[in-house]
C-alpha positions in Angstrom: -23.4 -30.2 -28.3 -20.0 -29.6 -30.0 -18.5 -31.9 -32.5 -16.5 -34.9 -31.1 -12.8 -34.7 -31.6 -10.6 -37.8 -31.6 -7.6 -36.4 -29.6 -5.6 -39.6 -30.3 -5.2 -38.6 -33.9 -4.2 -35.0 -33.3 -0.6 -33.8 -33.8 1.2 -32.2 -30.8 0.7 -28.8 -32.4 -3.0 -29.4 -32.9 -3.3 -30.6 -29.3 -1.6 -27.4 -28.0 -4.0 -25.3 -30.1 -7.0 -27.2 -28.8 -5.7 -26.9 -25.2 -5.3 -23.1 -25.5 -8.8 -22.8 -27.0 -10.2 -24.9 -24.1 -8.4 -22.8 -21.5 -9.7 -19.6 -23.1 -13.3 -21.0 -23.2 -13.1 -22.1 -19.5 -11.9 -18.7 -18.4 -14.6 -17.0 -20.4 -17.3 -19.1 -18.9 -16.1 -18.9 -15.3 -15.7 -15.1 -15.6 -19.3 -14.9 -16.8 -20.4 -17.0 -13.9 -18.6 -14.9 -11.4 -20.0 -11.7 -12.9 -23.5 -13.0 -12.7 -23.1 -14.1 -9.1 -21.6 -10.8 -8.0 -24.4 -8.9 -9.8 -27.0 -11.0 -8.0 -25.3 -10.5 -4.6 -25.2 -6.7 -5.2 -28.8 -6.7 -6.2 -29.9 -8.6 -3.1 -27.7 -6.5 -0.8 -29.1 -3.2 -2.3 -32.6 -4.4 -1.9 -32.1 -4.4 1.9 -30.0 -1.3 1.9 -26.6 -2.9 2.3 -23.4 -3.1 0.2 -21.1 -6.1 -0.4 -18.7 -4.5 2.1 -21.4 -4.6 4.7 -22.0 -8.3 4.0 -18.3 -9.0 4.3 -18.2 -7.4 7.7 -16.3 -4.2 6.7 -17.3 -1.7 9.2 -15.1 1.2 8.1 -15.8 3.1 5.0 -13.6 2.6 2.0 -10.3 4.5 2.3 -9.6 7.1 -0.4 -6.1 7.9 -1.5 -4.6 10.8 0.5 -3.3 13.7 -1.5 0.3 14.5 -0.6 1.0 18.1 0.2 4.7 17.7 -0.4 7.2 17.8 2.5 6.2 18.0 6.1 6.2 21.4 7.8 9.6 22.4 9.1 9.9 21.8 12.8 11.7 24.3 15.1 15.2 23.3 16.1 15.8 21.6 19.4 19.5 21.3 19.2 22.3 23.6 18.1 25.9 23.0 17.2 28.1 24.7 19.9 30.8 25.4 17.3 28.5 26.8 14.6 25.1 28.2 15.6 23.9 28.1 12.0 23.7 24.3 12.3 20.6 23.1 14.0 18.6 19.9 14.3 15.0 19.4 15.1 15.6 16.1 16.8 13.9 14.0 14.1 15.4 11.9 11.4 19.1 11.0 11.2 21.4 12.7 13.7 23.8 15.2 12.1 27.5 14.5 12.3 28.2 17.4 14.6 25.6 16.0 17.1 27.1 12.6 17.0 30.6 14.0 17.4 29.5 16.1 20.4 27.9 13.0 22.1 31.0 10.9 21.5 33.2 13.7 23.0 31.2 13.4 26.3 28.6 16.2 25.9 25.0 15.3 26.7 22.0 16.0 24.5 20.7 18.5 27.1 23.9 20.6 26.7 23.2 20.9 23.0 19.6 21.9 23.4 18.5 25.3 22.1 18.0 27.7 25.1 14.3 28.2 24.6 13.2 24.6 24.2 12.2 22.7 27.3 12.9 19.0 27.7 9.9 16.9 26.7 
């Protein structure tokens, strides 16, 4: 067993040092306990062909991070600006100002639709 320490005779600085050492030792011991228990659980689960996830009830496989391919593919335009046919909008995301202005002036979205796109 470790030596006995009379904490009543320790200075505040010595008490703080002792407290830090005790906290460190407690964390080290509990970490070791946790690792040993997890290793034993993994070993037991593997012996019957299971994983820890199976034991926890996780039915779906672990998700992997999805690689991003950059921006989404450009969608064909659904709406066209009646004043400037070079300005189009696919109907997703924020509405362009020309579309908002046309709606506020009384035009309907169907009137701004590109000729070859059917209403969905």
